[in-house]
NUMINU-571776 format. One record per residue (C-alpha): residue number from 0; x, y, z. Coordinates in steps of 0.1 Angstrom, whole numbers, always signed. Each point is the difference from the previous one (the first is absolute). Layout:
REM NUMINU-571776
ATOM | NUM | X | Y | Z
...
REM end
This chain:
REM NUMINU-571776
ATOM | 0 | -628 | +304 | -819
ATOM | 1 | -7 | +19 | -32
ATOM | 2 | -32 | -10 | -17
ATOM | 3 | -16 | +10 | -33
ATOM | 4 | -38 | -2 | -3
ATOM | 5 | -8 | -10 | -36
ATOM | 6 | -33 | +18 | -6
ATOM | 7 | -3 | -12 | -35
ATOM | 8 | -29 | -5 | -25
ATOM | 9 | -1 | -37 | -9
ATOM | 10 | -26 | -10 | -26
ATOM | 11 | -21 | -31 | +4
ATOM | 12 | +13 | -28 | -22
ATOM | 13 | +29 | +20 | -14
ATOM | 14 | +26 | -23 | +16
ATOM | 15 | +28 | +11 | -23
ATOM | 16 | -7 | +36 | +5
ATOM | 17 | -3 | -4 | +37
ATOM | 18 | +34 | -18 | +2
ATOM | 19 | +16 | +29 | -19
ATOM | 20 | -15 | +25 | +25
ATOM | 21 | +12 | -20 | +29
ATOM | 22 | +35 | -7 | -12
ATOM | 23 | +4 | +37 | -9
ATOM | 24 | -11 | +10 | +34
ATOM | 25 | +23 | -26 | +17
ATOM | 26 | +29 | +14 | -20
ATOM | 27 | -8 | +35 | +12
ATOM | 28 | -1 | -13 | +36
ATOM | 29 | +34 | -17 | -6
ATOM | 30 | +15 | +32 | -14
ATOM | 31 | -14 | +20 | +30
ATOM | 32 | +18 | -24 | +23
ATOM | 33 | -33 | -13 | +15
ATOM | 34 | +0 | -31 | +22
ATOM | 35 | -35 | -10 | -11
ATOM | 36 | -27 | +9 | -25
ATOM | 37 | -36 | -10 | +7
ATOM | 38 | -26 | -4 | -28
ATOM | 39 | -38 | -3 | +3
ATOM | 40 | -22 | -30 | +4
ATOM | 41 | -1 | -22 | -32
ATOM | 42 | +22 | +25 | -18
ATOM | 43 | +10 | -27 | -25
ATOM | 44 | -35 | -6 | -12
ATOM | 45 | -17 | +33 | +9
ATOM | 46 | -31 | +0 | +22
ATOM | 47 | -25 | -15 | -2
ATOM | 48 | +9 | -27 | -26
ATOM | 49 | -33 | -18 | +6
ATOM | 50 | -6 | -31 | -21
ATOM | 51 | +33 | +5 | -18
ATOM | 52 | +14 | -18 | +31
ATOM | 53 | -19 | -32 | -11
ATOM | 54 | +18 | -2 | -33
ATOM | 55 | +31 | -23 | +2
ATOM | 56 | +18 | +19 | -27
ATOM | 57 | -5 | +32 | +20
ATOM | 58 | +15 | -15 | +31
ATOM | 59 | +29 | -15 | -20
ATOM | 60 | +8 | +36 | -12
ATOM | 61 | -2 | +12 | +36
ATOM | 62 | +25 | -26 | +11
ATOM | 63 | +25 | +9 | -27
ATOM | 64 | -4 | +37 | +11
ATOM | 65 | +7 | -8 | +36
ATOM | 66 | +31 | -19 | -10
ATOM | 67 | +11 | +30 | -22
ATOM | 68 | -4 | +25 | +28
ATOM | 69 | +18 | -22 | +25
ATOM | 70 | +29 | -5 | -24
ATOM | 71 | +2 | +38 | -6
ATOM | 72 | +2 | +9 | +37
ATOM | 73 | +33 | +14 | +13
ATOM | 74 | +13 | +13 | +33
ATOM | 75 | -34 | +18 | +5
ATOM | 76 | -25 | -25 | +12
ATOM | 77 | -33 | -2 | -20
ATOM | 78 | -33 | -7 | +16
ATOM | 79 | -28 | -4 | -25
ATOM | 80 | -35 | -15 | -3
ATOM | 81 | -11 | -28 | -24
ATOM | 82 | -23 | -30 | +1
ATOM | 83 | +15 | -35 | +3
ATOM | 84 | -12 | -35 | -5
ATOM | 85 | +3 | -25 | +28
ATOM | 86 | -8 | -37 | -2
ATOM | 87 | -30 | -11 | +20
ATOM | 88 | -13 | -34 | +9
ATOM | 89 | -24 | -1 | -30
ATOM | 90 | +9 | +29 | -22
ATOM | 91 | +23 | +30 | -4
ATOM | 92 | -10 | +30 | +21
ATOM | 93 | +12 | +36 | -1
ATOM | 94 | +15 | +23 | +26
ATOM | 95 | +2 | +38 | +0
ATOM | 96 | +37 | +3 | +9
ATOM | 97 | +29 | +24 | +6
ATOM | 98 | +34 | -11 | -13
ATOM | 99 | +32 | +12 | +15
ATOM | 100 | +31 | -1 | -22
ATOM | 101 | +36 | +12 | +3
ATOM | 102 | +32 | -6 | -20
ATOM | 103 | -18 | -22 | -25
ATOM | 104 | -14 | -23 | +26
ATOM | 105 | -34 | -5 | +15
ATOM | 106 | +2 | +6 | +38
ATOM | 107 | -35 | -9 | +9
ATOM | 108 | -37 | +2 | -7
ATOM | 109 | -28 | +15 | +22
ATOM | 110 | -36 | -10 | -8
ATOM | 111 | -30 | +22 | +6
ATOM | 112 | -21 | -12 | +30
ATOM | 113 | -31 | +22 | -1
ATOM | 114 | -18 | -3 | -33
ATOM | 115 | -26 | +27 | -5
ATOM | 116 | -33 | -10 | -15
ATOM | 117 | -21 | +32 | +2
ATOM | 118 | -6 | +30 | -22
ATOM | 119 | +22 | -3 | -31
ATOM | 120 | +20 | -28 | +15
ATOM | 121 | -6 | -36 | -9
ATOM | 122 | +32 | -17 | +12
ATOM | 123 | -15 | -32 | +14
ATOM | 124 | -10 | -9 | -35
ATOM | 125 | +37 | -3 | -9
ATOM | 126 | +22 | -3 | +30
ATOM | 127 | +5 | -21 | +31
ATOM | 128 | +12 | +18 | +31
ATOM | 129 | +36 | -2 | +12
ATOM | 130 | +9 | -17 | +33
ATOM | 131 | +19 | +29 | +14
ATOM | 132 | +29 | -23 | +9
ATOM | 133 | +26 | +24 | -14
ATOM | 134 | -6 | +38 | -1
ATOM | 135 | +33 | +14 | +13
ATOM | 136 | +30 | -4 | -22
ATOM | 137 | +37 | +8 | +5
ATOM | 138 | +11 | +23 | -28
ATOM | 139 | +37 | +9 | +3
ATOM | 140 | -2 | +0 | +38
ATOM | 141 | -34 | +19 | +2
ATOM | 142 | -31 | -18 | +13
ATOM | 143 | -27 | +10 | -25
ATOM | 144 | -37 | -9 | +7
ATOM | 145 | -22 | -4 | -30
ATOM | 146 | -37 | +2 | -5
ATOM | 147 | -22 | +2 | -31
ATOM | 148 | -28 | +26 | -1
ATOM | 149 | -29 | -14 | +21
ATOM | 150 | +24 | -17 | +24
ATOM | 151 | +7 | +34 | +17
ATOM | 152 | -37 | +9 | +2
ATOM | 153 | -7 | -31 | +22
ATOM | 154 | +0 | +9 | +37
ATOM | 155 | +2 | -36 | +10
ATOM | 156 | +31 | -7 | -23
ATOM | 157 | +16 | +33 | +12
ATOM | 158 | -4 | -12 | +36
ATOM | 159 | +17 | -33 | -8
ATOM | 160 | +29 | +18 | -18
ATOM | 161 | +5 | +26 | +27
ATOM | 162 | +22 | -24 | +19
ATOM | 163 | +24 | -6 | -30
ATOM | 164 | +33 | +19 | -1
ATOM | 165 | +5 | +20 | -32
ATOM | 166 | +21 | +31 | -9
ATOM | 167 | -27 | +10 | -25
ATOM | 168 | -33 | -12 | -14
ATOM | 169 | -7 | +1 | -37
ATOM | 170 | -36 | -1 | -13
ATOM | 171 | -5 | -7 | -37
ATOM | 172 | -33 | +14 | -12
ATOM | 173 | -25 | +2 | -29
ATOM | 174 | -24 | +23 | +18
ATOM | 175 | -26 | +17 | -22
ATOM | 176 | -10 | +36 | +5
ATOM | 177 | -31 | +12 | +16
ATOM | 178 | -6 | +35 | +14
ATOM | 179 | +24 | +9 | +28
ATOM | 180 | +13 | -35 | +3
ATOM | 181 | +36 | +13 | +5
ATOM | 182 | -10 | +13 | +34
ATOM | 183 | -13 | -34 | +10
ATOM | 184 | +32 | -17 | -12
ATOM | 185 | +23 | +23 | +18
ATOM | 186 | -19 | -2 | +33
ATOM | 187 | +1 | -38 | -1
ATOM | 188 | +37 | -1 | -9
ATOM | 189 | +7 | +23 | +30
ATOM | 190 | -19 | -25 | +23
ATOM | 191 | +19 | -29 | -15
ATOM | 192 | +34 | +16 | +4
ATOM | 193 | -7 | +6 | +37
ATOM | 194 | -12 | -36 | +3
ATOM | 195 | +30 | -14 | -17
ATOM | 196 | +25 | +24 | +16
ATOM | 197 | +15 | +4 | -34
ATOM | 198 | -3 | +22 | -31
ATOM | 199 | -26 | -10 | -25
ATOM | 200 | +4 | +5 | -38
ATOM | 201 | -31 | +0 | -21
ATOM | 202 | +5 | -2 | -38
ATOM | 203 | -30 | +3 | -24
ATOM | 204 | -2 | +1 | -38
ATOM | 205 | -15 | +27 | -23
ATOM | 206 | -23 | -4 | -30
ATOM | 207 | -35 | -8 | -12
ATOM | 208 | -12 | -36 | -5
ATOM | 209 | -35 | -3 | -13
ATOM | 210 | -22 | +17 | +27
ATOM | 211 | +27 | +3 | +27
ATOM | 212 | +27 | +26 | +3
ATOM | 213 | +32 | -5 | +21
ATOM | 214 | +11 | +33 | +14
ATOM | 215 | +34 | -7 | +14
ATOM | 216 | +4 | +19 | +32
ATOM | 217 | +29 | -23 | +11
ATOM | 218 | +13 | +11 | +34
ATOM | 219 | +22 | -7 | +30
ATOM | 220 | -6 | +4 | +37
ATOM | 221 | +26 | -3 | +27
ATOM | 222 | -3 | -23 | +30
ATOM | 223 | -18 | +28 | +20
ATOM | 224 | -26 | +2 | -28
ATOM | 225 | +12 | +33 | -14
ATOM | 226 | -2 | +5 | -38
ATOM | 227 | +35 | +2 | -15
ATOM | 228 | -9 | -1 | -37
ATOM | 229 | -30 | +2 | -23
ATOM | 230 | +3 | -5 | -37
ATOM | 231 | -23 | +20 | -23
ATOM | 232 | -34 | -13 | -7
ATOM | 233 | -10 | -10 | -36
ATOM | 234 | +36 | +2 | -12
ATOM | 235 | +28 | -25 | -5
ATOM | 236 | +30 | +6 | +24
ATOM | 237 | +31 | -17 | +14
ATOM | 238 | +4 | +17 | +34
ATOM | 239 | +28 | -11 | +23
ATOM | 240 | +1 | -2 | +38
ATOM | 241 | +31 | -5 | +21
ATOM | 242 | -11 | -15 | +33
ATOM | 243 | +34 | +9 | +16
ATOM | 244 | -2 | +37 | -9
ATOM | 245 | -17 | +18 | +29
ATOM | 246 | -23 | +29 | -6
ATOM | 247 | -7 | -6 | -37
ATOM | 248 | -34 | +7 | -13
ATOM | 249 | -15 | +2 | -35
ATOM | 250 | -37 | +3 | +1
ATOM | 251 | -19 | +10 | -31
ATOM | 252 | -34 | +17 | +9
ATOM | 253 | -32 | -20 | -4
ATOM | 254 | -22 | +17 | -26
ATOM | 255 | -35 | +13 | +10
ATOM | 256 | -29 | -24 | -3
ATOM | 257 | -12 | +15 | -33
ATOM | 258 | +35 | +1 | -14
ATOM | 259 | +3 | -37 | +8
ATOM | 260 | -32 | -8 | -18
ATOM | 261 | +11 | +20 | -30
ATOM | 262 | +34 | -17 | -1
ATOM | 263 | -15 | -34 | +3
ATOM | 264 | -24 | +6 | -29
ATOM | 265 | +27 | +14 | -22
ATOM | 266 | +23 | -29 | +7
ATOM | 267 | -28 | -25 | -4
ATOM | 268 | -10 | +14 | -34
ATOM | 269 | +35 | +2 | -13
ATOM | 270 | +10 | -35 | +9
ATOM | 271 | -33 | -16 | -10
ATOM | 272 | +1 | +16 | -34
ATOM | 273 | +37 | -4 | -8
ATOM | 274 | +3 | -35 | +15
ATOM | 275 | -29 | -12 | -22
ATOM | 276 | +19 | +11 | -31
ATOM | 277 | -20 | +32 | -6
ATOM | 278 | +12 | +36 | -3
ATOM | 279 | -31 | +21 | -7
ATOM | 280 | -34 | +4 | +15
ATOM | 281 | -33 | +17 | -7
ATOM | 282 | -26 | +14 | +24
ATOM | 283 | -36 | +11 | -6
ATOM | 284 | -1 | +37 | +12
ATOM | 285 | -34 | +11 | +13
ATOM | 286 | +10 | +33 | +15
ATOM | 287 | -6 | -15 | +35
ATOM | 288 | +25 | -4 | +28
ATOM | 289 | +5 | -38 | -3
ATOM | 290 | +12 | +0 | -36
ATOM | 291 | +20 | +31 | +6
ATOM | 292 | +19 | -15 | +30
ATOM | 293 | +5 | -33 | -20
ATOM | 294 | +15 | +19 | -30
ATOM | 295 | +23 | +21 | +23
ATOM | 296 | +13 | -32 | +16
ATOM | 297 | +5 | -16 | -34
ATOM | 298 | +20 | +29 | -12
ATOM | 299 | +23 | -1 | +30
ATOM | 300 | +4 | -38 | -3
ATOM | 301 | +5 | -2 | -38
ATOM | 302 | +6 | +35 | -14
ATOM | 303 | -24 | +23 | -18
ATOM | 304 | +10 | -14 | -34
ATOM | 305 | -13 | -34 | +9
ATOM | 306 | -35 | +11 | +12
ATOM | 307 | -29 | +5 | -23
ATOM | 308 | -32 | +17 | +13
ATOM | 309 | -33 | -9 | -17
ATOM | 310 | -30 | +24 | +4
ATOM | 311 | -33 | -18 | -5
ATOM | 312 | -27 | +26 | +3
ATOM | 313 | -37 | -10 | -2
ATOM | 314 | -31 | +20 | -6
ATOM | 315 | -2 | +4 | +38
ATOM | 316 | +36 | +11 | +6
ATOM | 317 | +2 | +36 | +13
ATOM | 318 | +22 | +25 | -18
ATOM | 319 | +23 | +3 | +30
ATOM | 320 | +6 | -38 | +0
ATOM | 321 | +16 | +4 | -35
ATOM | 322 | +18 | +32 | +8
ATOM | 323 | +14 | -14 | +33
ATOM | 324 | +12 | -31 | -18
ATOM | 325 | +16 | +21 | -27
ATOM | 326 | +17 | +22 | +26
ATOM | 327 | +13 | -30 | +18
ATOM | 328 | +16 | -14 | -32
ATOM | 329 | +17 | +33 | -6
ATOM | 330 | +13 | +2 | +36
ATOM | 331 | +14 | -35 | -2
ATOM | 332 | +14 | +4 | -35
ATOM | 333 | -17 | -31 | -13
ATOM | 334 | -15 | -8 | -33
ATOM | 335 | -38 | -1 | -1
ATOM | 336 | -28 | -9 | -24
ATOM | 337 | -37 | +6 | +2
ATOM | 338 | -25 | -28 | -10
ATOM | 339 | -36 | +10 | +5
ATOM | 340 | -22 | -30 | +10
ATOM | 341 | -34 | +13 | -11
ATOM | 342 | +1 | -20 | -32
ATOM | 343 | +9 | -33 | +15
ATOM | 344 | -25 | +5 | +28
ATOM | 345 | -28 | +9 | -24
ATOM | 346 | +8 | -31 | -22
ATOM | 347 | -2 | -24 | +30
ATOM | 348 | -33 | +17 | +12
ATOM | 349 | -15 | -4 | -35
ATOM | 350 | +10 | -37 | -2
ATOM | 351 | -16 | -7 | +34
ATOM | 352 | -31 | +23 | -4
ATOM | 353 | -24 | -25 | -16
ATOM | 354 | +8 | -28 | +23
ATOM | 355 | -3 | +21 | +31
ATOM | 356 | -33 | +14 | -13
ATOM | 357 | -14 | -34 | -6
ATOM | 358 | +8 | -9 | +36
ATOM | 359 | -16 | +32 | +12
ATOM | 360 | +33 | +13 | +13
ATOM | 361 | +6 | +31 | -20
ATOM | 362 | +4 | +24 | +30
ATOM | 363 | +37 | +10 | +3
ATOM | 364 | +18 | -13 | +32
ATOM | 365 | +34 | -12 | +10
ATOM | 366 | +1 | -20 | -32
ATOM | 367 | +4 | +30 | -21
ATOM | 368 | +25 | +15 | +24
ATOM | 369 | +22 | -31 | -2
ATOM | 370 | -2 | +1 | -38
ATOM | 371 | +18 | +33 | +1
ATOM | 372 | +27 | -14 | +23
ATOM | 373 | +4 | -31 | -21
ATOM | 374 | +2 | +21 | -32
ATOM | 375 | +30 | +18 | +16
ATOM | 376 | +15 | -34 | +9
ATOM | 377 | -3 | -12 | -36
ATOM | 378 | +18 | +30 | -14
ATOM | 379 | +27 | +0 | +27
ATOM | 380 | +7 | -37 | -5
ATOM | 381 | +1 | +4 | -37
ATOM | 382 | +27 | +26 | +3
ATOM | 383 | +18 | -23 | +24
ATOM | 384 | -2 | -29 | -24
ATOM | 385 | +11 | +21 | -30
ATOM | 386 | +29 | +19 | +16
ATOM | 387 | +12 | -25 | +26
ATOM | 388 | -5 | +25 | +28
ATOM | 389 | -12 | -14 | +34
ATOM | 390 | -33 | +15 | +11
ATOM | 391 | +0 | +13 | +36
ATOM | 392 | -33 | +1 | +17
ATOM | 393 | -9 | +29 | +22
ATOM | 394 | -25 | -13 | +26
ATOM | 395 | +8 | +4 | +37
ATOM | 396 | -6 | -23 | +30
ATOM | 397 | -31 | +18 | +12
ATOM | 398 | -17 | -6 | -33
ATOM | 399 | +12 | -36 | -3
ATOM | 400 | -12 | -7 | +35
ATOM | 401 | -36 | +9 | -7
ATOM | 402 | -1 | -11 | -37
ATOM | 403 | -1 | +35 | -14
ATOM | 404 | +18 | -12 | -31
ATOM | 405 | -11 | -16 | -33
ATOM | 406 | +12 | -35 | -10
ATOM | 407 | +16 | +1 | -35
ATOM | 408 | -3 | +38 | +2
ATOM | 409 | +21 | +22 | +23
ATOM | 410 | +14 | -32 | +16
ATOM | 411 | +16 | -12 | -33
ATOM | 412 | +37 | +2 | +0
ATOM | 413 | +33 | -15 | +10
ATOM | 414 | +8 | +17 | +33
ATOM | 415 | -21 | +19 | +25
ATOM | 416 | +22 | +27 | +14
ATOM | 417 | -24 | +12 | +27
ATOM | 418 | -16 | -33 | +8
ATOM | 419 | +11 | +1 | +37
ATOM | 420 | -3 | +38 | +4
ATOM | 421 | -31 | +14 | +18
ATOM | 422 | -16 | +30 | -16
ATOM | 423 | +10 | +23 | +29
ATOM | 424 | +36 | -11 | -6
ATOM | 425 | -4 | +8 | -37
ATOM | 426 | -8 | +36 | +10
ATOM | 427 | +31 | +0 | +22
ATOM | 428 | +21 | -13 | -29
ATOM | 429 | -13 | +27 | -23
ATOM | 430 | +11 | +27 | +25
ATOM | 431 | +34 | -17 | +4
ATOM | 432 | +5 | -1 | -38
ATOM | 433 | -9 | +37 | -1
ATOM | 434 | +24 | +8 | +29
ATOM | 435 | +23 | +22 | -21
ATOM | 436 | -22 | +11 | -28
ATOM | 437 | -33 | -9 | -16
ATOM | 438 | +1 | -32 | -20
ATOM | 439 | -35 | -13 | +7
ATOM | 440 | -24 | +28 | -8
ATOM | 441 | -16 | +14 | +31
ATOM | 442 | -34 | -4 | -15
ATOM | 443 | +5 | -38 | -2
ATOM | 444 | +7 | +0 | +38
ATOM | 445 | -28 | +24 | +10
ATOM | 446 | -30 | -12 | -21
ATOM | 447 | -24 | -26 | +14
ATOM | 448 | +10 | -35 | -12
ATOM | 449 | -22 | -13 | -27
ATOM | 450 | +0 | -29 | -25
ATOM | 451 | -20 | +22 | -24
ATOM | 452 | -21 | -29 | -12
ATOM | 453 | -33 | +18 | +4
ATOM | 454 | -10 | +37 | +1
ATOM | 455 | +12 | +18 | +31
ATOM | 456 | +13 | -32 | +16
ATOM | 457 | +22 | +2 | +31
ATOM | 458 | +16 | -28 | +19
ATOM | 459 | -18 | +12 | +31
ATOM | 460 | -33 | -8 | -16
ATOM | 461 | +5 | -37 | +7
ATOM | 462 | +29 | +0 | +25
ATOM | 463 | +7 | +17 | +34
ATOM | 464 | +25 | +29 | -2
ATOM | 465 | +35 | -15 | -4
ATOM | 466 | +12 | +10 | +34
ATOM | 467 | -28 | -20 | +16
ATOM | 468 | +1 | -28 | -26
ATOM | 469 | +38 | -5 | +5
ATOM | 470 | -3 | -1 | +38
ATOM | 471 | -28 | -27 | -2
ATOM | 472 | +20 | -20 | -26
ATOM | 473 | +32 | +2 | +21
ATOM | 474 | -19 | -12 | +30
ATOM | 475 | -13 | -30 | -19
ATOM | 476 | +30 | -8 | -22
ATOM | 477 | +31 | +10 | +20
ATOM | 478 | -13 | -5 | +36
ATOM | 479 | -26 | -28 | -7
ATOM | 480 | -26 | +17 | +21
ATOM | 481 | -36 | -10 | +1
ATOM | 482 | -28 | +23 | -11
ATOM | 483 | -9 | +7 | +36
ATOM | 484 | +36 | +8 | +9
ATOM | 485 | +3 | +25 | -29
ATOM | 486 | -33 | +15 | +8
ATOM | 487 | +11 | +6 | +36
ATOM | 488 | +26 | +24 | -14
ATOM | 489 | -28 | +24 | -9
ATOM | 490 | -12 | -12 | -33
ATOM | 491 | -36 | -7 | -10
ATOM | 492 | -5 | -37 | +4
ATOM | 493 | -22 | -4 | -31
ATOM | 494 | +26 | +18 | -21
ATOM | 495 | +28 | -22 | +14
ATOM | 496 | -21 | -31 | -8
ATOM | 497 | -6 | +12 | -35
ATOM | 498 | +38 | +7 | -7
ATOM | 499 | +10 | -34 | +15
ATOM | 500 | -26 | -16 | -22
ATOM | 501 | +14 | +17 | -31
ATOM | 502 | +35 | -11 | +10
ATOM | 503 | -11 | -37 | +1
ATOM | 504 | -21 | +2 | -31
ATOM | 505 | +29 | +14 | -21
ATOM | 506 | +24 | -29 | +7
ATOM | 507 | -7 | -16 | -34
ATOM | 508 | +12 | +33 | -17
ATOM | 509 | +32 | +1 | +20
ATOM | 510 | +9 | -35 | -10
ATOM | 511 | +0 | +12 | -36
ATOM | 512 | +20 | +32 | +6
ATOM | 513 | +36 | +4 | -12
ATOM | 514 | +27 | -1 | +26
ATOM | 515 | +11 | +32 | +17
ATOM | 516 | +25 | +14 | +25
ATOM | 517 | -5 | -11 | +36
ATOM | 518 | +4 | +29 | +25
ATOM | 519 | -23 | -10 | +29
ATOM | 520 | +1 | -29 | +24
ATOM | 521 | -30 | -17 | -17
ATOM | 522 | +0 | +6 | -37
ATOM | 523 | -27 | -17 | -21
ATOM | 524 | +13 | -33 | -14
ATOM | 525 | +25 | -21 | +19
ATOM | 526 | -3 | +21 | +32
ATOM | 527 | -38 | -3 | +2
ATOM | 528 | -14 | -33 | -13
ATOM | 529 | -38 | -2 | +3
ATOM | 530 | -22 | -24 | -18
ATOM | 531 | -22 | +14 | -27
ATOM | 532 | -29 | -22 | +9
ATOM | 533 | -8 | -2 | +37
ATOM | 534 | -29 | +4 | +23
ATOM | 535 | +14 | +20 | +29
ATOM | 536 | -15 | +34 | +2
ATOM | 537 | +1 | +24 | +29
ATOM | 538 | -35 | +14 | +8
REM end
C-alpha cells in the first residue's frame, strides 16, 4: 500500500482555504499513484476551532466541505478529520471524526474515543466520545485501522485494539509542539506498532494557532517498531511511504533542542502576525538580550523590511544600552528610531508631585520606576496605532513568573514572543542566532541583565541568579514540586519559598499579558490555570 502523509498547514476557520489545500494534496497523491492519503485531525476546520464549533452556520459550512472532499475523491482513498453533528436524545451533539472517502463515495466514519481535557485541550466542552464500534475499515482490500490523536496515547484503548487485525494503523493528529516532543511521539508509536503487529502512520499538521505551534514531524514505523520515515519538523510536506517496498527509509534528522525552540518561535510569530491580517511589527530595543532575541526572531519570521526597532532611552540608560541597540539594528538591517523618554517621565512626575507630597509619599520607589516603563509603553502603542504595526513584547517566562514586568508598560503589546522561554533559554537562543556570525552584539549577551529603572540596577538585586531562579521555577511550574521537594535538590528553602510566593502573587499580571508561543509542557495560560485569588500558601 502506497500512502501519502499530508503534513499541511490548515488554518482555523478557513474552511474554503483548507478544502483547497486538501483537494490539491489529494490530487497530488492521485497523480503519484498512491492508494491512500491521510490528513490531520480536524483538517477541515483547523485545530482547535473552539467555540466556532457551537455556531450552526460554522457546522453547516463544515458539512458542505466534507461533501465536497468526498465528491472530489478518486482511486486514491482520502482519510481526513472533521467535526460532525449527531442527533442526541435532547439535542445535537458533536463528534471529532475521521472520514474515509474513495471514488466519490463515503466509505465510513471513525469517531475519536479518547477526548483530552488537559493542557491546551478542552475537547469535552465540545465533543462526545466515539463508541469504538468501527475502527478498522476495508479500503480496496486493505484492512486499515484508524485512530485520532489521543486514541493512540491511551494504554487501555491500545490494549483493547491489539487483538484487532489490520494491515496498517493510521493516527490523525493535531499535536502541539513542546520541547523534544518528537522523541516522545516516536517512542510511543514504536510501542504501538509492536502491540498492533502492524505499521503505524502518524500524520500531524504544521502552523501557529494563537499560542500553540504544530510542528509536523509526521512519521511511519514498521510492525517491528523501526522508524521508516520522518517528515521535516516545522515545514509542510507530502512524504510517501510504500509499505510493500522493503528496505526503504527516509528519515529527516530531528533538530537540536535550541533549534526546535527557535523554529517554533519563528513559525509562531509568522503565523500569528500574518493570520491576524498584519504584515509589520515594532519592538522596543533596550540593548538587552531579550529585546535583541525578539527582534532577531521577528526578522527571520517577517523579513527585516517589516520590523521597526524603537530605542527609548531614559536618563538612567547607559551609553552601551543605546550603542548595543543601534548595533543590533544595523546587524539585522532593520529601520530604527530613537525616542528619549526623559520628557514624558518628567511631565508625569510633575503632575503627581503635589499629590504625593500632600500624602507624605514623595520618596521615589517602584512607582517612579513603573512610570518609566509605562512611558515607553505609551510611545510604543502610539506608533502601533498610527502605523498599524503590531507591537511585540520582549519579556521572558522567568520574568513573567515572578512578576518582574510592568502592567501597561513593557507588558503592553499584541504578542509576547518569549512568554514561554526561560531566561537561561534566551541566552541559549542568542548563542544559536549568532552561530554563524554575530547578529546579537556580544555585549548584550555578556552584561548583567538590568531593567535600568534606577541607578546601577541589576536583576540580581531582587532576584536569584537566573540559573538558580529557572531551576526553582521549573520545579514548581513544570514538575509541580512542593517547596520542600525543590529545597531538597540543594536550594535554600527560604529562597525557594520567596520565589514560589512571587510566582503566585503575579498571577493577576499574567492574566493580562498578551498571548505568546508555547514551547514548554506548561505554558502560562491554558496549560496552567491557577486562581488569582486563593488562600493556599506553602509555608
